[in-house]
N, C-alpha and C positions, 0 to 999 in steps of 0.2 A: 589498303583494301578495306571495304566496309561490308559487314554482314547485313544483308537486307531483311532477313527473316531469321529467327522467329520474332524479333522485336519489330512489331508492325503497328500501324495506325489504321483503325477501321475507316472505310470510306462509304458514307451513306449513298451517295450519288456518283458512280464512277465517271459519268460525263463531266462532272464539275472539274475533274483533273485536267480537262482539255479546253475548258471555256476561257479563253483569253483572246485578246485582239490580235488578229493576224494581218500584218501590214506588208503588202507586196514591196519588193525591193525598189521598184521604180514605177513612175506613172505608166499606165497602159501595160502593166504586167500583172502576174498572178502570184498569190501565195499558194504553193502546191504542197498538199499533204498526200501521203500514201498510207493505206491501211491494209495490211496483209496478215495472213496467218500461215504458220508452218508447224509441222511436227518436229519432234526432237531430232530427227534425222535430216532436217532441212527441206523435207518434201512439201510441195505446195498443193498437192491434190491427192485424192485417193480414187482410183479408177476413173480418172479424168475429171473429177469434181472436187471443189473446195469444201462443200458442205460437210462431208464426213469428218474433216479435220477439226471443225469448229465445235467447241463445247458451248453449253448454254450461256455462261457469262459472256464468252466472246461473241456469240450470235446476237445477244441483246445490245452489247456495246457497239458492235459493227453497224447495227441498224440505226442506233441513235447518233453515232458519229456523223451520219449524213446531215443531220440538222445543222451542223456548223458550217456546211459548205453551200456555195451558190450553185455548183455544178459537180456532178459525178463524172469522172473521166474513166472510160473502160475500153478495153480492146474487143474487137469483133469476135474473136474466138471465145472469149470469156462469156459474151452475150449468147453466143450459140450453144455453148456447152452447158451453161448454167440455166438456160431458159430465163434470161435476165429480166428482172423488172425492179423498179425502185419505187416503193411506197413507204411513206413515213407513218409511224403510229398516229392514231387519230388525235391523241392529246398533244403530240409534238407538232402536228400539222396546225392544229388550232392556235398554239402558242406562237408559231411562226407567223400566221396570218395576223394575230393580234399585235405583233411587233412591226407590222407593216412590211415584212420581208416577202419577196416574190417566191412563187413556188420553185421547188428544187428542179433544176434542169438535168439532163443526161447527155453526155457527148460521147459518141462511139467512134473509135478510130478504125477505119477500114479502107484499105487500098483496093480490095477486090469488089467490094459492095455486095458480097454474097450474104445478104441479110434477108431472111424470109419475112414477108409482111405479117405473118401470124404470130411472130414472137410477142410475148407479153409486153415487152418494152413499147412496141408499136401498137399493139391491139388495145392497150389501156391508155394510150397517150392522151394528154390534155391538148385539145385543139389549139388553145391560146399559148401553150408553152411546149411546142413540139420537141421531141428528141433532136439533137444535133448529130449529124454524121460528118466527121472530119475525114476527108479523102484527098486524093491526088488529082492533078490535072489530067493524067492519063486514064483515069478510071472511066468506066461506062456508066454515067449517071442515069441512063435510061433504065437501069435495073431497079431504080427506086421510084419509078413512075407510079403514082398512086399511093405511095407509102407516106404517111404523115410525118415527114422529117424536114429539118432545115439542113441543106447540104452546104458545107463550107470546104473550099479547096485550100489545103494547108501544105502544099508540097508538089513537086513535079512527079517523080516516080515513087517516092516514099513520103509518108506524112512526116513533116518536120515538127518536133515537139515545140520548139521555140515559136514557130510561126503559128501553130495550133493554139498555144496559150495566149499569144498576142490577139488572135481573133476572139478568144473567149473573153479576155479583158475588155476588148472593144465593145462587147455586148453586155457590159456591166456584170460580169461573172468573175469577180477577182479572186475568190477563195475556191480552189479546185481540190477535190478529193479523188485521187487516183485509186482505183480498186483492182488494178491489174489488167491482164495477166503479166507474167514474168517478162515477156518481150517488150510490152509497152513500158513497164516500170524501168527496165533497163535502158530503154531509149531516153526516157525523161531524165534519168540519172546521168547518162552519157552527155546530155545537153546541159548538165549542171543546173537543172531547173527544180530539183527537189529541195524544199525547205524543211519539211517535217516528215519523219518516217515513223509510223506506228506499226509495231510488229508484235503479234501475239504468238507465243510458243505454247503449244498444247502438248500434254503428256502422252503423245502417241509416236510410235515407230513402225515403219513398214508401208509408207505411202509410195506414190509413183516416183520415178526418177525425173522429177520436175522441180527445178529450184524456184525459190521465191523470186529471185531476180536473174534474168538472162543477161549475163555480162559480156556477151559477144562483141558489143559495140563500145564497151567501156574501156577506154584506152589509159586511164590513170585512176589513182585512188581518190575517192571522195570521202572526206572525213566528217563525222557527225559527233555531237556531244550528247551524252545521256542526260535527259531532262527528268525522267522518273521511271521507276519499276513499281508495278503493282501486281498482286497475286490473288487469285480466286480459283478454288477447286483444282489446284495444281497447275493452272495455266498462268504464264507470266505475260504481263502487258508492259511492253517496252515502248518508251517515247524518246525519240532522238531528234535534235535540231541540227540543221546544217551549220557547220562550224563557220563562224564569222557572220552568221545571220542573227536575227533578233529573237 
């Protein structure tokens, strides 16, 4: 056993703890990160929203973690509930451009395609880098007529995470950051596609009865190795890597 605190090392830039080369396991595949936040009771939301769980340090790191990814993967319910939009800080966006990296894409998983066209994600979309919607062969794609999105079929009656990630890799989006919700994250883990799990524990109790991961479809244990623990303002920042991964 190792006591992590009070013997600690100051970190000037928390993002530096996560800046390393992420190598997909095989050609035409992705490196998949998940970044989630939970209270001490394991709750993933307060009155249906994640925001109230997040402390200042977590909110800042959450935003900046997006700079490490090529595409943010998110479930439709999270997009609807959170009024979802993905914008990088101006300085980070400028650094990304200077490095020759393409703008950050967003991929929404939705079987129903119940996505209002006035959502910030669509309203503020870059016409040259439209949001991606990953859906099923049975979905009514006419619901998205006139909405500035790229629609990809990645399953028959349900979106298949493995197929979805293959489609993203084929579009040169190899580093994926999954931001939930719990059902999508559970599906990614069940498909054994999660390489890196970032979990912030905030010092709050009393949230919704909503877990960070919906384990309904997970039929076996998936093991991860602890890479680091950091702390700020009472929140713990945990980073785990898939056992057997790099």
